[in-house]
MIDO-751332 format. One record per residue (C-alpha): residue in three letters; chain; y, z, x. Coordinates in nm, 4 decimals, padded with zeros to 6 digits. Layout:
MIDO-751332
{r 'ALA','A',{Y,Z,X}}
...
end
This chain:
MIDO-751332
{r 'MET','A',{23.2835,01.3855,24.4460}}
{r 'LYS','A',{22.9621,01.3587,24.2420}}
{r 'LEU','A',{22.7507,01.4661,24.5388}}
{r 'SER','A',{22.9511,01.7844,24.5806}}
{r 'ARG','A',{22.9325,01.8690,24.2101}}
{r 'PHE','A',{22.5573,01.8015,24.1809}}
{r 'PHE','A',{22.4694,02.0359,24.4665}}
{r 'GLU','A',{22.7488,02.2819,24.3803}}
{r 'VAL','A',{22.8680,02.2647,24.7389}}
{r 'GLU','A',{23.2047,02.4337,24.6819}}
{r 'LYS','A',{23.0412,02.7103,24.4778}}
{r 'HIS','A',{22.8316,02.7872,24.7850}}
{r 'HIS','A',{23.1453,02.8014,25.0030}}
{r 'SER','A',{23.0390,02.4925,25.1969}}
{r 'THR','A',{23.1468,02.1306,25.2386}}
{r 'VAL','A',{22.9622,01.7987,25.2155}}
{r 'LYS','A',{23.0327,01.7370,25.5832}}
{r 'ARG','A',{22.8865,02.0737,25.6802}}
{r 'GLU','A',{22.5754,02.0170,25.4665}}
{r 'ILE','A',{22.5170,01.6736,25.6197}}
{r 'LEU','A',{22.5584,01.8135,25.9693}}
{r 'ALA','A',{22.3145,02.0937,25.8849}}
{r 'GLY','A',{22.0617,01.8395,25.7565}}
{r 'VAL','A',{22.0877,01.6302,26.0728}}
{r 'THR','A',{22.0486,01.9410,26.2893}}
{r 'SER','A',{21.7420,02.0528,26.0936}}
{r 'PHE','A',{21.5830,01.7112,26.1305}}
{r 'PHE','A',{21.6207,01.6857,26.5059}}
{r 'THR','A',{21.4945,02.0420,26.5456}}
{r 'VAL','A',{21.1779,01.9795,26.3425}}
{r 'ALA','A',{21.1187,01.6081,26.4122}}
{r 'TYR','A',{20.8494,01.6918,26.6660}}
{r 'ILE','A',{20.6125,01.7563,26.3722}}
{r 'ILE','A',{20.5885,01.3803,26.3167}}
{r 'ILE','A',{20.4191,01.3435,26.6545}}
{r 'VAL','A',{20.2369,01.6764,26.6851}}
{r 'ASN','A',{20.0768,01.7065,26.3404}}
{r 'PRO','A',{19.8781,01.3806,26.3736}}
{r 'LEU','A',{19.7588,01.4868,26.7193}}
{r 'ILE','A',{19.6061,01.8051,26.5760}}
{r 'LEU','A',{19.4530,01.6397,26.2678}}
{r 'ALA','A',{19.3118,01.3589,26.4810}}
{r 'ASP','A',{19.0787,01.6236,26.6277}}
{r 'ALA','A',{18.9306,01.6478,26.2783}}
{r 'GLY','A',{18.8352,01.2803,26.2907}}
{r 'MET','A',{19.1278,01.1666,26.0776}}
{r 'PRO','A',{19.3046,00.8380,26.1676}}
{r 'TYR','A',{19.6061,00.9243,26.3820}}
{r 'TYR','A',{19.8375,00.6546,26.2516}}
{r 'GLY','A',{19.7430,00.7345,25.8931}}
{r 'VAL','A',{19.8294,01.1031,25.9407}}
{r 'LEU','A',{20.1543,00.9997,26.1098}}
{r 'LEU','A',{20.2674,00.8169,25.7964}}
{r 'ALA','A',{20.1262,01.0898,25.5699}}
{r 'THR','A',{20.3259,01.3512,25.7638}}
{r 'ILE','A',{20.6481,01.1555,25.7190}}
{r 'LEU','A',{20.5973,01.0823,25.3485}}
{r 'THR','A',{20.4920,01.4406,25.2717}}
{r 'SER','A',{20.7995,01.5724,25.4518}}
{r 'VAL','A',{21.0235,01.3307,25.2590}}
{r 'ALA','A',{20.8725,01.4431,24.9276}}
{r 'GLY','A',{20.9017,01.8101,25.0250}}
{r 'CYS','A',{21.2631,01.7907,25.1379}}
{r 'PHE','A',{21.3671,01.5893,24.8320}}
{r 'PHE','A',{21.1921,01.8221,24.5898}}
{r 'MET','A',{21.3346,02.1295,24.7612}}
{r 'GLY','A',{21.6813,01.9755,24.7628}}
{r 'PHE','A',{21.7032,01.8286,24.4133}}
{r 'TYR','A',{21.4966,02.0891,24.2280}}
{r 'ALA','A',{21.5674,02.4159,24.4107}}
{r 'ASN','A',{21.9033,02.3214,24.5664}}
{r 'ALA','A',{21.8009,02.5167,24.8768}}
{r 'PRO','A',{21.8535,02.4255,25.2459}}
{r 'ILE','A',{21.4835,02.4717,25.3282}}
{r 'ILE','A',{21.2865,02.2023,25.5109}}
{r 'LEU','A',{20.9256,02.1403,25.4072}}
{r 'THR','A',{20.6808,01.9721,25.6445}}
{r 'PRO','A',{20.3097,02.0117,25.7244}}
{r 'GLY','A',{20.3008,02.3514,25.8902}}
{r 'MET','A',{20.2148,02.4314,26.2484}}
{r 'GLY','A',{19.9374,02.6893,26.2495}}
{r 'VAL','A',{19.7981,02.5893,25.9126}}
{r 'ASN','A',{19.7269,02.2415,26.0547}}
{r 'ALA','A',{19.5273,02.4037,26.3350}}
{r 'PHE','A',{19.3448,02.6190,26.0773}}
{r 'PHE','A',{19.2693,02.3020,25.8789}}
{r 'THR','A',{19.1230,02.1232,26.1810}}
{r 'TYR','A',{18.9593,02.3855,26.3960}}
{r 'THR','A',{18.8450,02.6409,26.1356}}
{r 'ILE','A',{18.7799,02.4538,25.8110}}
{r 'ILE','A',{18.6441,02.1309,25.9590}}
{r 'GLN','A',{18.5085,02.2150,26.3026}}
{r 'GLY','A',{18.4199,02.5777,26.2217}}
{r 'MET','A',{18.3011,02.5710,25.8589}}
{r 'GLY','A',{18.1577,02.2211,25.8780}}
{r 'LEU','A',{18.3536,02.0573,25.5951}}
{r 'SER','A',{18.4364,01.6889,25.6269}}
{r 'TRP','A',{18.8048,01.6046,25.6421}}
{r 'ARG','A',{18.7784,01.4561,25.2938}}
{r 'GLU','A',{18.6347,01.7838,25.1604}}
{r 'ALA','A',{18.9072,01.9732,25.3475}}
{r 'LEU','A',{19.1719,01.7619,25.1705}}
{r 'ALA','A',{19.0082,01.8568,24.8396}}
{r 'ALA','A',{19.0426,02.2231,24.9398}}
{r 'VAL','A',{19.4114,02.1599,25.0158}}
{r 'ILE','A',{19.4628,02.0117,24.6673}}
{r 'LEU','A',{19.2831,02.2989,24.4908}}
{r 'SER','A',{19.4701,02.5606,24.6944}}
{r 'GLY','A',{19.7917,02.3791,24.6025}}
{r 'ILE','A',{19.7015,02.4018,24.2329}}
{r 'LEU','A',{19.6302,02.7751,24.2654}}
{r 'PHE','A',{19.9555,02.8200,24.4576}}
{r 'LEU','A',{20.1429,02.6322,24.1842}}
{r 'ILE','A',{19.9911,02.8570,23.9158}}
{r 'ILE','A',{20.1124,03.1625,24.1078}}
{r 'ALA','A',{20.4568,03.0100,24.1686}}
{r 'SER','A',{20.5004,02.9046,23.8039}}
{r 'THR','A',{20.4046,03.2330,23.6402}}
{r 'LYS','A',{20.5112,03.5963,23.6543}}
{r 'LEU','A',{20.2680,03.6423,23.9413}}
{r 'LYS','A',{20.5360,03.5218,24.1822}}
{r 'ASP','A',{20.7791,03.7878,24.0561}}
{r 'VAL','A',{20.5143,04.0581,24.0688}}
{r 'LEU','A',{20.4202,03.9660,24.4260}}
{r 'SER','A',{20.7804,03.9279,24.5419}}
{r 'GLU','A',{20.9088,04.2483,24.3823}}
{r 'SER','A',{20.6152,04.4516,24.5125}}
{r 'ILE','A',{20.6977,04.3805,24.8761}}
{r 'PRO','A',{20.9023,04.6737,25.0155}}
{r 'ALA','A',{21.2443,04.5951,25.1595}}
{r 'SER','A',{21.1386,04.7157,25.5048}}
{r 'LEU','A',{20.8597,04.4576,25.5165}}
{r 'LYS','A',{21.0881,04.1800,25.3923}}
{r 'HIS','A',{21.3362,04.2517,25.6729}}
{r 'SER','A',{21.0543,04.2732,25.9265}}
{r 'ILE','A',{20.9365,03.9263,25.8226}}
{r 'THR','A',{21.2783,03.7868,25.9149}}
{r 'VAL','A',{21.2725,03.9666,26.2505}}
{r 'GLY','A',{20.9125,03.8609,26.3228}}
{r 'ILE','A',{20.9891,03.4982,26.2431}}
{r 'GLY','A',{21.2940,03.5209,26.4682}}
{r 'LEU','A',{21.0829,03.6459,26.7595}}
{r 'PHE','A',{20.8239,03.3778,26.6837}}
{r 'LEU','A',{21.0919,03.1091,26.6896}}
{r 'ALA','A',{21.2304,03.2393,27.0192}}
{r 'PHE','A',{20.8760,03.2589,27.1596}}
{r 'ILE','A',{20.8154,02.8946,27.0689}}
{r 'GLY','A',{21.1484,02.7980,27.2239}}
{r 'LEU','A',{21.0732,02.9846,27.5468}}
{r 'GLN','A',{20.7379,02.8061,27.5692}}
{r 'LYS','A',{20.8808,02.4644,27.4912}}
{r 'GLY','A',{21.1462,02.5187,27.7536}}
{r 'GLY','A',{20.9021,02.6307,28.0218}}
{r 'ILE','A',{21.0772,02.9656,28.0647}}
{r 'ILE','A',{20.7465,03.1364,27.9887}}
{r 'GLU','A',{20.3981,02.9947,28.0312}}
{r 'ALA','A',{20.0330,03.0926,27.9868}}
{r 'SER','A',{19.8653,03.3243,28.2346}}
{r 'THR','A',{19.4934,03.3857,28.2862}}
{r 'THR','A',{19.5566,03.7486,28.3811}}
{r 'THR','A',{19.8527,03.8641,28.1701}}
{r 'PHE','A',{19.8308,03.5980,27.8933}}
{r 'VAL','A',{20.1984,03.5091,27.9419}}
{r 'LYS','A',{20.4273,03.5061,28.2445}}
{r 'LEU','A',{20.7586,03.3720,28.3700}}
{r 'GLY','A',{20.7506,02.9956,28.4132}}
{r 'HIS','A',{20.8566,02.7984,28.7175}}
{r 'LEU','A',{21.2358,02.8100,28.7048}}
{r 'SER','A',{21.2607,02.5117,28.9392}}
{r 'HIS','A',{21.0631,02.2869,28.7026}}
{r 'PRO','A',{21.2807,02.0073,28.5558}}
{r 'THR','A',{21.2074,02.1051,28.1936}}
{r 'THR','A',{21.2932,02.4688,28.2646}}
{r 'LEU','A',{21.6151,02.3777,28.4455}}
{r 'LEU','A',{21.7124,02.1506,28.1573}}
{r 'THR','A',{21.6391,02.4292,27.9065}}
{r 'ILE','A',{21.8519,02.6823,28.0968}}
{r 'ILE','A',{22.1440,02.4397,28.1254}}
{r 'GLY','A',{22.1058,02.3452,27.7585}}
{r 'LEU','A',{22.0973,02.7129,27.6628}}
{r 'ILE','A',{22.4207,02.7829,27.8515}}
{r 'ILE','A',{22.5935,02.4828,27.6910}}
{r 'THR','A',{22.4727,02.5629,27.3386}}
{r 'LEU','A',{22.5566,02.9324,27.3717}}
{r 'PHE','A',{22.9088,02.8412,27.4839}}
{r 'LEU','A',{22.9576,02.6069,27.1875}}
{r 'PHE','A',{22.8023,02.8458,26.9335}}
{r 'SER','A',{22.9879,03.1559,27.0535}}
{r 'ARG','A',{23.3179,02.9691,27.0171}}
{r 'ASN','A',{23.2250,02.8751,26.6558}}
{r 'ILE','A',{23.2389,02.5028,26.7276}}
{r 'LYS','A',{23.1066,02.3117,26.4271}}
{r 'GLY','A',{22.7872,02.1235,26.5003}}
{r 'SER','A',{22.7230,02.3310,26.8109}}
{r 'PHE','A',{22.3438,02.2959,26.7876}}
{r 'LEU','A',{22.3522,01.9200,26.7361}}
{r 'ILE','A',{22.6096,01.8741,27.0122}}
{r 'GLY','A',{22.3984,02.0954,27.2382}}
{r 'ILE','A',{22.0870,01.8825,27.1740}}
{r 'ALA','A',{22.2774,01.5594,27.2394}}
{r 'VAL','A',{22.4469,01.6807,27.5594}}
{r 'THR','A',{22.1226,01.8291,27.6934}}
{r 'CYS','A',{21.9382,01.5017,27.6229}}
{r 'LEU','A',{22.2087,01.3109,27.8116}}
{r 'ILE','A',{22.1923,01.5484,28.1086}}
{r 'GLY','A',{21.8129,01.5234,28.1081}}
{r 'TYR','A',{21.8067,01.1457,28.1365}}
{r 'VAL','A',{22.0988,01.1241,28.3798}}
{r 'THR','A',{21.9329,01.3738,28.6155}}
{r 'GLY','A',{21.5841,01.2369,28.5631}}
{r 'TRP','A',{21.4618,01.5754,28.4354}}
{r 'ALA','A',{21.3624,01.4239,28.1000}}
{r 'HIS','A',{21.1166,01.1408,28.0632}}
{r 'ALA','A',{21.0276,00.9230,27.7674}}
{r 'ALA','A',{20.6781,00.9838,27.6396}}
{r 'GLU','A',{20.4341,00.6948,27.6566}}
{r 'ASP','A',{20.4504,00.4934,27.3352}}
{r 'SER','A',{20.0785,00.5251,27.2630}}
{r 'HIS','A',{20.0990,00.7198,26.9406}}
{r 'THR','A',{20.4105,00.5925,26.7692}}
{r 'LYS','A',{20.3256,00.2770,26.5770}}
{r 'LEU','A',{20.2796,00.2888,26.2015}}
{r 'GLU','A',{20.0057,00.1047,26.0164}}
{r 'LEU','A',{19.9385,00.1085,25.6418}}
{r 'ALA','A',{19.5592,00.0609,25.6529}}
{r 'PRO','A',{19.4802,00.3999,25.8169}}
{r 'PHE','A',{19.7088,00.5732,25.5673}}
{r 'MET','A',{19.5226,00.4162,25.2748}}
{r 'GLN','A',{19.2045,00.5847,25.4016}}
{r 'LEU','A',{19.3789,00.9191,25.3508}}
{r 'PHE','A',{19.5777,00.8542,25.0319}}
{r 'PHE','A',{19.3764,01.0052,24.7428}}
{r 'GLY','A',{19.0940,01.0366,24.9956}}
{r 'ALA','A',{18.9839,01.3875,24.8923}}
{r 'ASP','A',{18.6133,01.4445,24.8249}}
{r 'PHE','A',{18.5324,01.7193,24.5707}}
{r 'LYS','A',{18.1565,01.7110,24.6194}}
{r 'GLY','A',{18.1789,02.0289,24.8264}}
{r 'VAL','A',{18.2903,02.2431,24.5289}}
{r 'TRP','A',{17.9321,02.3673,24.4941}}
{r 'SER','A',{17.9254,02.5153,24.8439}}
{r 'LEU','A',{18.0413,02.8607,24.9590}}
{r 'PRO','A',{18.2286,02.7309,25.2691}}
{r 'PHE','A',{18.4403,02.5088,25.0437}}
{r 'TRP','A',{18.5579,02.8043,24.8345}}
{r 'ILE','A',{18.6129,03.0226,25.1393}}
{r 'ALA','A',{18.8348,02.7446,25.2787}}
{r 'THR','A',{19.0184,02.7136,24.9465}}
{r 'PHE','A',{19.0733,03.0900,24.9192}}
{r 'SER','A',{19.1961,03.1114,25.2790}}
{r 'LEU','A',{19.4364,02.8199,25.2373}}
{r 'THR','A',{19.5706,02.9721,24.9153}}
{r 'MET','A',{19.6336,03.3012,25.0947}}
{r 'ILE','A',{19.8078,03.1252,25.3820}}
{r 'VAL','A',{20.0349,02.8939,25.1818}}
{r 'THR','A',{20.1233,03.1611,24.9253}}
{r 'PHE','A',{20.2092,03.4520,25.1524}}
{r 'GLU','A',{20.3401,03.2544,25.4495}}
{r 'ASN','A',{20.5825,03.0623,25.2286}}
{r 'MET','A',{20.6797,03.3795,25.0444}}
{r 'GLY','A',{20.7503,03.5495,25.3748}}
{r 'LEU','A',{20.9405,03.2539,25.5136}}
{r 'LEU','A',{21.1584,03.2177,25.2047}}
{r 'HIS','A',{21.2414,03.5886,25.2084}}
{r 'GLY','A',{21.3323,03.5518,25.5737}}
{r 'LEU','A',{21.5267,03.2258,25.5557}}
{r 'LEU','A',{21.6931,03.1742,25.2168}}
{r 'PRO','A',{22.0664,03.2526,25.2319}}
{r 'ASP','A',{22.0611,03.3045,24.8525}}
{r 'GLN','A',{21.7510,03.4911,24.7328}}
{r 'LYS','A',{21.8306,03.3926,24.3720}}
{r 'LYS','A',{21.6896,03.0518,24.4637}}
{r 'PHE','A',{21.3529,03.1989,24.5559}}
{r 'PRO','A',{21.1663,03.1127,24.2298}}
{r 'LYS','A',{21.2464,02.7405,24.2358}}
{r 'ALA','A',{21.2124,02.7171,24.6141}}
{r 'PHE','A',{20.8698,02.8813,24.5887}}
{r 'GLN','A',{20.7680,02.6319,24.3205}}
{r 'ALA','A',{20.8916,02.3438,24.5366}}
{r 'ASN','A',{20.6689,02.4788,24.8123}}
{r 'ALA','A',{20.3690,02.4805,24.5782}}
{r 'VAL','A',{20.4199,02.1287,24.4452}}
{r 'THR','A',{20.4592,01.9864,24.7947}}
{r 'SER','A',{20.1555,02.1759,24.9205}}
{r 'LEU','A',{19.9517,02.0029,24.6496}}
{r 'ILE','A',{20.1088,01.6649,24.7313}}
{r 'SER','A',{20.0156,01.7036,25.0987}}
{r 'GLY','A',{19.6472,01.6957,25.0061}}
{r 'VAL','A',{19.7005,01.3811,24.7990}}
{r 'PHE','A',{19.8867,01.2058,25.0815}}
{r 'GLY','A',{19.6234,01.3104,25.3346}}
{r 'THR','A',{19.7546,01.5903,25.5532}}
{r 'SER','A',{19.7374,01.9685,25.5898}}
{r 'PRO','A',{19.9546,02.1880,25.3612}}
{r 'THR','A',{20.3308,02.2019,25.3886}}
{r 'ILE','A',{20.5209,02.5144,25.4873}}
{r 'SER','A',{20.8873,02.6142,25.4695}}
{r 'THR','A',{20.9591,02.5555,25.8351}}
{r 'VAL','A',{21.1119,02.8202,26.0578}}
{r 'GLU','A',{21.3279,02.5382,26.1970}}
{r 'SER','A',{21.5149,02.5432,25.8637}}
{r 'ALA','A',{21.7092,02.8252,26.0277}}
{r 'ALA','A',{21.8795,02.5672,26.2523}}
{r 'GLY','A',{22.0463,02.3954,25.9578}}
{r 'ILE','A',{22.1242,02.7252,25.7871}}
{r 'SER','A',{22.2867,02.8522,26.1068}}
{r 'GLU','A',{22.4999,02.5363,26.1067}}
{r 'GLY','A',{22.6267,02.6309,25.7597}}
{r 'GLY','A',{22.3750,02.4604,25.5321}}
{r 'ARG','A',{22.3695,02.6403,25.1979}}
{r 'THR','A',{22.2569,02.3837,24.9394}}
{r 'GLY','A',{21.9847,02.1308,24.8744}}
{r 'LEU','A',{22.2042,01.8586,25.0218}}
{r 'THR','A',{22.0930,01.9847,25.3635}}
{r 'SER','A',{21.7279,01.9286,25.2682}}
{r 'VAL','A',{21.7961,01.5887,25.1135}}
{r 'VAL','A',{21.9744,01.4680,25.4277}}
{r 'THR','A',{21.6773,01.5813,25.6350}}
{r 'GLY','A',{21.4452,01.4011,25.3925}}
{r 'ILE','A',{21.6455,01.0799,25.4279}}
{r 'LEU','A',{21.6198,01.1039,25.8057}}
{r 'PHE','A',{21.2426,01.1590,25.7790}}
{r 'LEU','A',{21.2268,00.8408,25.5704}}
{r 'ALA','A',{21.4383,00.6532,25.8239}}
{r 'SER','A',{21.2106,00.7767,26.1021}}
{r 'ILE','A',{20.9471,00.5293,25.9817}}
{r 'ALA','A',{21.1530,00.2628,26.1572}}
{r 'VAL','A',{21.2480,00.4658,26.4631}}
{r 'THR','A',{20.9433,00.6826,26.5251}}
{r 'PRO','A',{20.9116,00.5706,26.8912}}
{r 'PHE','A',{21.2574,00.7110,26.9674}}
{r 'LEU','A',{21.1716,01.0606,26.8437}}
{r 'SER','A',{20.9497,01.1078,27.1468}}
{r 'LEU','A',{21.2616,01.0601,27.3630}}
{r 'ILE','A',{21.3965,01.4048,27.2677}}
{r 'PRO','A',{21.2819,01.6372,27.5490}}
{r 'ASP','A',{21.1559,01.9885,27.4811}}
{r 'GLY','A',{21.4361,02.1175,27.7010}}
{r 'ALA','A',{21.6894,01.9980,27.4428}}
{r 'ILE','A',{21.5187,02.1619,27.1425}}
{r 'ALA','A',{21.4214,02.4918,27.3084}}
{r 'PRO','A',{21.7766,02.6375,27.3402}}
{r 'VAL','A',{21.8367,02.5998,26.9661}}
{r 'LEU','A',{21.5131,02.7803,26.8801}}
{r 'ILE','A',{21.5893,03.0636,27.1225}}
{r 'ILE','A',{21.9399,03.1218,26.9864}}
{r 'ILE','A',{21.8297,03.1109,26.6220}}
{r 'GLY','A',{21.5537,03.3582,26.7033}}
{r 'GLY','A',{21.8137,03.5923,26.8491}}
{r 'LEU','A',{22.0229,03.5678,26.5335}}
{r 'MET','A',{21.7306,03.6454,26.3032}}
{r 'VAL','A',{21.6290,03.9528,26.5037}}
{r 'GLN','A',{21.9558,04.1203,26.3978}}
{r 'ASN','A',{21.7873,04.2097,26.0670}}
{r 'ILE','A',{21.6013,04.4875,26.2463}}
{r 'GLN','A',{21.9094,04.7000,26.1742}}
{r 'GLN','A',{21.8095,04.7020,25.8059}}
{r 'ILE','A',{21.4660,04.8582,25.8708}}
{r 'PRO','A',{21.4464,05.2417,25.8383}}
{r 'LEU','A',{21.2631,05.2903,26.1668}}
{r 'SER','A',{21.3126,05.6662,26.1513}}
{r 'ASP','A',{21.0607,05.6719,25.8639}}
{r 'PHE','A',{20.7283,05.6060,26.0379}}
{r 'THR','A',{20.5550,05.5002,25.7150}}
{r 'GLU','A',{20.8162,05.2248,25.6745}}
{r 'GLY','A',{20.8856,05.1487,26.0388}}
{r 'PHE','A',{20.5329,05.1145,26.1773}}
{r 'PRO','A',{20.4057,04.8523,25.9277}}
{r 'ALA','A',{20.7312,04.6666,25.9910}}
{r 'PHE','A',{20.6699,04.6942,26.3649}}
{r 'LEU','A',{20.3205,04.5455,26.3258}}
{r 'ILE','A',{20.4630,04.2441,26.1448}}
{r 'ILE','A',{20.7383,04.1991,26.4024}}
{r 'ALA','A',{20.4993,04.2249,26.6970}}
{r 'LEU','A',{20.1988,04.0383,26.5628}}
{r 'ILE','A',{20.3680,03.7316,26.4122}}
{r 'PRO','A',{20.4550,03.6007,26.7617}}
{r 'LEU','A',{20.1624,03.7607,26.9465}}
{r 'THR','A',{19.8971,03.6165,26.7117}}
{r 'TYR','A',{20.0964,03.2936,26.6845}}
{r 'SER','A',{20.0476,03.3189,26.3096}}
{r 'ILE','A',{20.2914,03.4316,26.0429}}
{r 'VAL','A',{20.0184,03.5045,25.7891}}
{r 'ASP','A',{19.8127,03.7142,26.0363}}
{r 'GLY','A',{20.1212,03.9149,26.1297}}
{r 'LEU','A',{20.1924,03.9764,25.7613}}
{r 'ALA','A',{19.8320,04.0819,25.7051}}
{r 'PHE','A',{19.8418,04.3664,25.9565}}
{r 'GLY','A',{20.1684,04.5039,25.8217}}
{r 'PHE','A',{20.0684,04.4703,25.4566}}
{r 'ILE','A',{19.7351,04.6458,25.5184}}
{r 'ALA','A',{19.8945,04.9271,25.7212}}
{r 'TYR','A',{20.1679,05.0016,25.4645}}
{r 'PRO','A',{19.9522,05.1501,25.1846}}
{r 'ILE','A',{19.7259,05.3253,25.4361}}
{r 'LEU','A',{20.0191,05.5118,25.5932}}
{r 'LYS','A',{20.1795,05.5947,25.2595}}
{r 'MET','A',{19.8529,05.7430,25.1314}}
{r 'ALA','A',{19.8024,05.9330,25.4563}}
{r 'VAL','A',{20.1260,06.1290,25.4059}}
{r 'GLY','A',{20.0796,06.1795,25.0315}}
{r 'GLN','A',{20.3332,05.9175,24.9210}}
{r 'ARG','A',{20.0902,05.7206,24.7065}}
{r 'LYS','A',{20.3411,05.6930,24.4202}}
{r 'GLN','A',{20.5774,05.4932,24.6438}}
{r 'ILE','A',{20.3242,05.2112,24.6737}}
{r 'PRO','A',{20.3672,04.9332,24.4145}}
{r 'ALA','A',{20.0301,04.8653,24.2502}}
{r 'PRO','A',{20.0224,04.4968,24.3588}}
{r 'MET','A',{20.0489,04.6093,24.7239}}
{r 'TYR','A',{19.6931,04.7442,24.7006}}
{r 'ILE','A',{19.5726,04.4054,24.5784}}
{r 'ILE','A',{19.7677,04.2169,24.8452}}
{r 'ALA','A',{19.6324,04.4442,25.1183}}
{r 'LEU','A',{19.2774,04.4022,24.9847}}
{r 'LEU','A',{19.3119,04.0219,24.9753}}
{r 'PHE','A',{19.4318,04.0170,25.3354}}
{r 'LEU','A',{19.1418,04.2427,25.4330}}
{r 'ILE','A',{18.8913,04.0156,25.2558}}
{r 'ASN','A',{19.0430,03.7165,25.4325}}
{r 'PHE','A',{18.9912,03.8881,25.7702}}
{r 'VAL','A',{18.6296,03.9679,25.6802}}
{r 'PHE','A',{18.5619,03.6067,25.5820}}
{r 'HIS','A',{18.6836,03.4740,25.9151}}
{r 'SER','A',{18.5195,03.7447,26.1203}}
{r 'PHE','A',{18.1700,03.7399,25.9739}}
{r 'ILE','A',{18.1210,03.4170,25.7765}}
end
């Protein structure tokens, strides 16, 4: 089969059927971004329906480029976290217009692409100690589980302790617990498509019992006119202002190091890192052209990878489903959080197993790793979690006289993270 040969499916010890199933699983796990991303960017004054279409088209481009160019099972969509930074920090905090913010996205994408297309990417990647790379995987796993527990209502916000046990009698929570039991049973017995089957069965139970409800169809229609306001809508007049360059620098830091961390944590085959990183950069640039916040290698890619996805066919299938979602967007809101949450929780548990690879007995290696693991979920930001660990690593090594063990680029990376913190704390 031509499809199998193009993506080298057999070489990756996979099958076309398994890759397709992985792509479908990834899509349904991450499809919420189509609805959520426009909601966040609408707070920046951007047209909701325009961002909705921009989100879909950017995700299609990202998945296709990742699949055909990098042949990696990584899903690219506008990232959660960076979209909030785009809206609430760059626009509402720094005072840039959304058109100027899109210009910052494009410039940061160009800078990211320069890094990803030169030896800088190898220098940065090779300078990251193994302990920190493993901690990124563990931290992302905890973050994913944390998101799943929130979505499922098992934990909720608290005014006194920040987080607490949710109401176990709430319909969403009950649905999540039942879905978790079903999905765990299927996954532990190595049943193919266990995540997708778990989502489908949990959805069915939710609607039969009345525990799941369709969202109001108030934000699900697609119109071309609002999108045309965003397409090539960037305004570069702000290049002469300091806030514009602070925004550009910050976005470059986020998309470069967050994607680097995610790819180190998610890619089954690290040999694909260079091309996957470049695919990230190109799509990040494209997102600014289409009119949305930068794309990120999504943590939900782990769902497809856990289902056996090993090649770009997984990403392409997800991209096709994103494209098809233009016609069925209203139905995506029918998938209850209680059906998605169990998958995120289980995948998080699988990723945490990498903690075994971290030399925790060596405090200079273990403590920076611990900071990354703890602060990725607790700050609700992958890049902030990385920052604390990357800053602590050289400090601890110097403190015990192990300066020679620190790769020279680590000093630069730590300094850049420190500068980024200063910018957002005092400017």
